[in-house]
N, C-alpha and C positions, 0 to 999 in steps of 0.2 A: 148496120154497122157504120156506114158513112155518116149517118146522123149523129151517132155517138161520138165519133171522132171530131165532127164539127163542133158539137157541144163542148167537148173537152178542150178543144183549141180556143174557143171563145171564153171558156172559163179561165183558162190560163192567161189569156190577154187581159181579161177584166181584173184578175187577181194581181198581175204585174202592174197594171195601171194604177190600181188602188194603193199598192205598196209605194210606187214612185210618188204618187200624190201625197201620201202620208209623210214620206221623208222630206219632200219639198216643204210641206206645212211645218214640220218640226224644225227644219233648218231656218225657215222664216221667223218662227217664234223665238228661236235661240238668238238670231241676229237682232231682233227687236229688244230682247233682254240685255244683250251685250251693249247695245247703243245707249243704255241707261248709265253706263260707266262715265262719270264726268271728268275723268283725269285729263283728257286731251285739251280741255278748256280751263284748266286750273292753274293759278299762278304759281303753285308749289311744285308743279311738274317740271323737271329739268331734263335737258337733252344729254344725259350721261348714262351709259349702260350700267354702271355699277350702282348708281343712286338715282332712281327714277323720280322719287318724291322726297322732298326734304322733311315732310311731316310724318308720313306713314309709308316708308319704303317697301315694307312687306306686302302692303295691300294695293300699291299703285298698279293701275291698269288691270286689275282683277275684279271679279264680281263682288268681292268684299268691299270695294270702294263705292258701291252704290249707296247713296245716302250718307256719304262722308260728312261729318259735322264740321270738318276743317276746310271744306271746299271754298276756294276763293276764286271767283271768275277773273279771267285775264282782262286787263283794262284795254279799251279800244276795240273790243269785239262785240 
């Protein structure tokens, strides 16, 4: 009986560890994906809450901005 309880406890620990590792991995992958958004280094991004981008305001700072054809890097960076 004690051996079964120990095996179940270790099974639970391993399962929880794998779930935590999976979620950490997915979070890291999502972060890497979001770092591809070029808006923060674009000359068309403005510091105004109503109009973030003068060229594509609906797409600014969203995943749709990845690969933006109108991206213009800031000068001096």
